[in-house]
N, C-alpha and C positions, 0 to 999 in steps of 0.2 A: 653310496652317497647320491645316487641320481634322483631327480625329482620325477615322481610318476605322473603320467598324463591323467587328467581328469576323465572318468568314465561316466557317460551319460546316455540317455535313451535316444534312438535315432530320431524320433519326432522332435526332440528339443533342439536339434540342429537342422531341422528341415527335410529329413529323410523318412519316408514311411517304413516302418518295421516290415510290413507286408512285401515291400519291394526288395528288401535284403533277403527275405525267405524265397522270393522267386529266383533271385540270383543263386542262392544255395541249392535250389532245386535243379537249375540248370548245370551247375558244377558237379552235381552228384548223379548225373545221368549216365556216366560210365565211360565217357570219351576222354576224360582226364581223371587223375587222381589227386584231389585237393589235399594238402597237408596243413596249411594255416593260412588265415585270412584275417586282415585288420582294415577297418575303414575309419578314417579321422575326418571330422569337418570342424572348422573353426578352432583347431587345436585341441579338440576333445575326441576321445575314442568313443564312437557310438556302436561299434559291433566288433567282436573279435571272438575267434574260435580255432581250435586245432583238432584235426581228426586223429583220435587215438590210434596208434601209440605215439603220434607226434604230440608235442606239447610246447607251451611257451618258451621255456628256457632251453629247449633242445636246438642246438645249432643245425643248420640245413646247408647242404651244398648250394652255392650260389652260382657256379659257373661264371658266365660273362657279366653277371651283376656286380662281380668283383671289380670290373673295369671302372665303375663310377667311384669306388673307394680309391683306386689308384690315381684317377683324375682329380679327386679331392686333395690328395697329397700335394700334386702339382699346384693346385689352386691355393693351398695353404702357403707354399713356398712363394708363390707369386705375391700373395698378400703380405708375406713377411719381407718382401722386397729382395729375395734371393735370386730371382730370375724375372726375365721379361718374356712374354709370349713370343716375341720376335727374336729371341736369342737363337743363334744358329747352333745345330747340334755339333757341327765340327769344332766349334769353339769351346763346347762343354766337355767334349771327349777328343782332345787333341791326340792323345796317345793310342786311341783305339781305332781311328779312321784308317782306311787304306792308304798306301803310300801315295798313290795318285788319285785323290778322290774326283769323281765326276762333278760336272758343273751343277747337276740336279741335287747331288748329295750336299754340296756346298750351300745350296739354297734351303735345305731342309731346316725348319724351325721347330720350336716347341709346339707352337699352335698346330702345325701340320700333323704331328704325331697325335695330338689330342683329338683332332677331328677325323682320324682315319684317312688322312691325306698324305701318307708317307711317300706316295708315288711308286710303290713297289707292286710287282705282280705276284710275289710269293714271299713267304717268310721261313726263316731257318727253323730246324728242330731244336729242342733244348739240348745244350751241351755246356761243358765248363767254360768255353770261350764264346758264349752265345752272343755277347755284346759286339765283339769284333765281327762275328759272322752276320749279325743283323746289319751292321754299318757297311759290311762288304756286299750286301744284297743289292743288285742293280736297281737304281732309282730311275725307272724307265719313263716316268711322267713327271712333269714339272711339279714339285710339292704343292699341295693344296688344290690342285686342279682335277684330281681324279679320286674316287672312293674305292678303297679296298679294305675289307674287314680284316684287321691285322691284329691278332691276339698277342704276337710277340712285341708289336709296337706298344700295346697296352702295358705289358710287363716292363718295356723299356722306359715308361713314364716313372716307375719306381726306381729304375737305375739312375735316371736324372736326379731324383731327390737324393739318392744314395751318394752320387758323385758330388753333390753340392754340400751335403750336410754329414756325410759318413754314416748316416742312419738309414736302416731298411724301412719298408713301409710300416710295419707294425710299431717299431720303436719311435719312428717320427710321428705317426698319427696318435699314439697313445695320450701323450699329454695335450696335444693340440686339437684333437678331434674326439676321440673315444671318451675321454674322461670328461670333457666338456658337455657332450650332448647326451651322456648317459648310456654309452655302450660299455658293457663289461669286457675289457680287452683281454682278461684272463680266460674268457670263455670262447674266444675266437680261435680258429685254427687255420693255418696257412700251409699250402703245398709250395715248395720252393724249387727254384732252378738248382742245377748242379753247384753253381757258385754261392748258394745261399740266399739269393734274391727271391723275395716272395713273388709268386706268379700273379701279377697284376691283371693279367688277362683272364684269369678264371680260377684262382687257387684258394679262395677264401670260403670258410664255412662260418655262418652268422645266424642269428635268429631272425624271425619275421619282423619283430619290433626293432632290431638293429637297423634293418633296411628302411623301415618307416622313419626312424629318427634321422638316418642320413639324408633322406629325401625331403623331410620337413625342413632341414637346414637350407636346402635349395629353395623350397617354396616360400621360406621366410626371408629370401633375399641375402642369405649368408650370415644371418644374425641369430644367435641362440640366447634367449633370456637377456637380451640387452647387450650382449657381448658380440662384436664382429669377429667371425672366424674365417669367412671367405669374403674377398673384396666384392662390392656390389657389381662392378663392371665384369668381373670374372663370372659371377653367377649368370648375369644376363647373356653373356656369350655361350656359356656352358649349356644353357637351357633353350637356346635359339638356334636356327639353322646356321650352321658354319660350313656344311659340305653336302652337296646333293648326293643321294644314295639310290637313284633310280637304277643304277647298274646292278643292284642287289637282285632285281627281278630275274636276271639270267642265272643267278646262283641259286636262288631259293624262291621259285615262282609263287608258292602259296602265301608267302609271308608279306601280305599287303602293307602292313604297317611298317615295313623296313624300307619302303621305297619313298618316303616322304621327308627324309632328310635326317641330319645327324648334327649334334652339338659337340660337346666335349665329353665323349664316352657316355652320352646320353641320347637316346633316340627321340626324334619327333614322332608324333602320332597323328592319325587322320582327323580326330576331333580338333578343330582349331585351338591352338594354344596348349594342348595337352602334351605332356612329355613323360618319358619313362626311363628308369634303369631296367635292364633286360638281361637275364640269363637263360641259357638253354633249358629246355623242358619246362618253361613257363615261370621262371623266378621273375616276377614283375613287381616293381613299385612305381606306381603311376601318380602323377601330380596333375590335378585339375585346377589351374589357377583361378579361373573365373568363378569357381564354386568354393574356393578355399578348402579343397578337399583332397585327400590322399588315400589310396587303396594299395595295400601290400599283400601279395599272395606268394606262398611257396607251394610247389606241387611237383607232379611228375606227369607232364603232358607231352610225353615222347611222341606218340603218332607213329604211323608206319613210315613216314617221311619227315625230314627236319622241320618244316614250317607248318604242317597242317594243323596240329593240335594246339600248339602255343598261339597260333593265329585265331583259332576258334575261341580260345579263352579271351583274347582281346575283343573279337567280334561280340562275344557274350557280354563283356563289360560295357562295351559301346552302346549295346542294345539296352542294358540296364540303365545306363546314363541317360538315354533318351526318354526313359519311363519316368525319371524323377521330376519333381516339381521345378519350376523355373529357378535359375540360380540366385535370383533376388529374394526367394523365400528362405529366410533364415531359421524359421521354426514352424512347427505344425501343433495343433492341439494334441496333448498327451492321449496316447491310446494304451492304456495300462494293460489290457488283455493281450493286444498284439505285441507290445515290447516285452511283456513276461514270457509270452510263447517263444519268441525269438531268442531271448536270453537262455531259456531252458534248453532249446535246440542247440544253440552254439556251445553250451557246456557239455553236451552229450554226443557231439560229432565223433564219428569213428569210421576207420576203414573196416570193411567187412571182415569177420573172422575167417581164418582158413577152414577149408572144407574138413569135416570130421569123417574119416574113413580109415580106422586104424587096423582093420583086420583083412588078412589075406592068407591063403594056404601057402603061398610062396615065401612069407616071412620065415616060417620055421625051416624051410629048405636052404635059404640064404643067409640066415642069422649066423654071424661070426665068421663067414667065409672070407678069405682074403682074395681080392682080385687084383691082378697085375695089369697095369696100363701097357697096352701093345701099340696104340695109335692115338695121336691127338694130345692135348694139354688140358689137364684139369688141376685146379687149385681152389682151396677154400680162402685164399688171401682175398681180403675185402678192398684192398687198395689199388685195384687194377687201373682205375681212371686217374688216380693220383700219380701212379707211376707212368702212365702214358703222358700226362701233362708235364711232368718234371724230367722226362727222359731217363728215369731210373730203370735198371733192368727189371724184367718181370720176375716174380717169386719163382723159385724152382717148381716145376710140375710134379704132381704126385707120382710116385712109383707104384704105390699100392693103395687100394681103397677097401674099407671094410665097414659093413653095417651090422649093428647088433639091435635087437628089438626087445623092449620090455612092455610093461603094462601102461598103455597110454603115452609111451615115449620110445625114442630110439636114439641111437648114437652113430654119427658118421665120422669115420676116422680115416686120415690120409697119412702116409708116410712118404717123406722126401728127404734124401740125403741124411738119413738117420733121425730126422726130427718128425715127431708125430704131432699132428694137429687134429682135435677132435671138437665137434660141436654136438650139443644136445638138441634133438628135434622133438617138439611137442606134437603128439598125434591125436590129442583130444579136442581139437578144435581151437586151441589157444596157440601162443608162441612162447618159445623157450629163449631166455636171455642168455647171450653168449658174448664174451669180450675177446676179440681176436688179437693176439699179440702183434705189436707193430702197426696196428691200425686203430685210430681213435673211435671209429664207428661202432656203436652197439649193434649186434646182429641178433634180431629176433627171428627164430627158426622154427619151422613146421614141416610136417610130412603127412601125406595122405595117399592111400592106394587109389589110383584112378582106374585101373584094371587089375585082374588077378595077378599079372606079372609086371605091372607098371607103377612105380612109386614116384610121386611128385614131391620134390624137396624144395622149399622156399627159404631164402635168407633175406630178411628185410633189413637193409642197412639204414637205420633211422636217422643218421646224420648226413646221409646223402639223399638223392632223389630216388634212388633205385631199390628194386627188389630183384635179387638174383634168384632165378628159378632153374631147376634142373629136373629132367626125367630120367629115372634109372629103369631101363628095360632088361629084365632077366629072361635068358633063353638057354636052358640047360646050364652048361659050364660058362657061358658067355654073359657078358654084361655090356650094354651100351648106354652111355651117358649122354644126354643132349643138354647143352648149356644154352638156355633161352634168355640169357641176361637181358633184363628189361631196360634198355635205354635206347636213345636215338642213334647211337653209333653203330650198333650191330643189327642187321637186317634179317639174318638167319641164324639158327642155332649152330654152335660148334659141336661136333661129334667126337666123342672119345670111346674108343673100344678097349675092352679088358677081357681077360680070361682068368678063370679060377686057378689060383696058384697051387 
């Protein structure tokens, strides 16, 4: 039922097509892996593209971009008159607070949680009783006076809404936000805390356009097609400086755009007046108010350390911004050749295909052999990060591993606690589609011989940011698997040792 955005040429809204091509060139240099990009000006989409196998309707892991959705739920509750930003947390959760709450805990307000001003120096891990544990965490600073990036606090925003309405984030937001601004609620996926609360700190998967639509609501002052969804004063607070964040420099030195301030689960940016929703590995939706422009990007900008590559993405966007015509330029003469070339390019974007190397003498020697795990943890479970966020137990590790080879294909099989999991691996330079039980993400898998006895296996989880990669090194009756899972949280491979059974 949603109303689609008008699609236009970049020139018609004052952006040269050639400048967007330059931005694409930068993003494709190899230091990040872009998955989706949308640019909107004056309410019209002037450029959009997805790097195959990513696509417009495929949801993508948002990480902390989720926080802005959680804050929007609080903003809607505020707009509906269900809460005030000055409401004290101890009054909302009288049955969950410690027996003798500290003076600082008594001062903690809804707005302090919204702006990362909880006053805590740590946050509890997920558990069934996480709300009590959160409220029992020492509030060592006066609320609102110190910045600490607190993802549990972001999830707590959803708990506030649930406490007041009886509805979790998804059910509360569906009729009040998603249905109204054109987000397909049935296509969203949430990771939840042990008590069923959606993880507002980083548990949502949504599409690039979903993110664009969310932030367009903020860019338009909380009004969507004439209907007010968020109160005007809430939007102004959410998108302006509410808490200084300079202390982040000590936590993540490369991330220059994290030091200029924070609103309500929205970051301020170095270009004056610009703000963004932000998730790990470069999930950005950026609003440029003076240009009436938005840019949404989903990607894997992991980098070797937390802030390096995501910050480079922002630096690249700021450089692109500086190259554009003045903000007062609303349109340019049409350049049919340039806009057509850009449109063709954006329709044919693609992640490079896997290496094609299907042959090795080792294949015949190891085909069908069963290898027993003697050291380390190996699993084909694709939901490791979701389990980490939710506090759920990791999937049982594999007890045995077996590879079989065919013509242009292979099968990787693991057995754990009597359960067999197998995935098909393309070895012809393509990717084989697999659906992992218990995990919503499609796994596109491939394999190639890097050396005579070294096989590289890749599992691209297209509804997350990540590609899981392994190298299998065969040495006589021994096998070593190195897990090089590609994301920001793991800096070196995990080693798994096996012997032929």
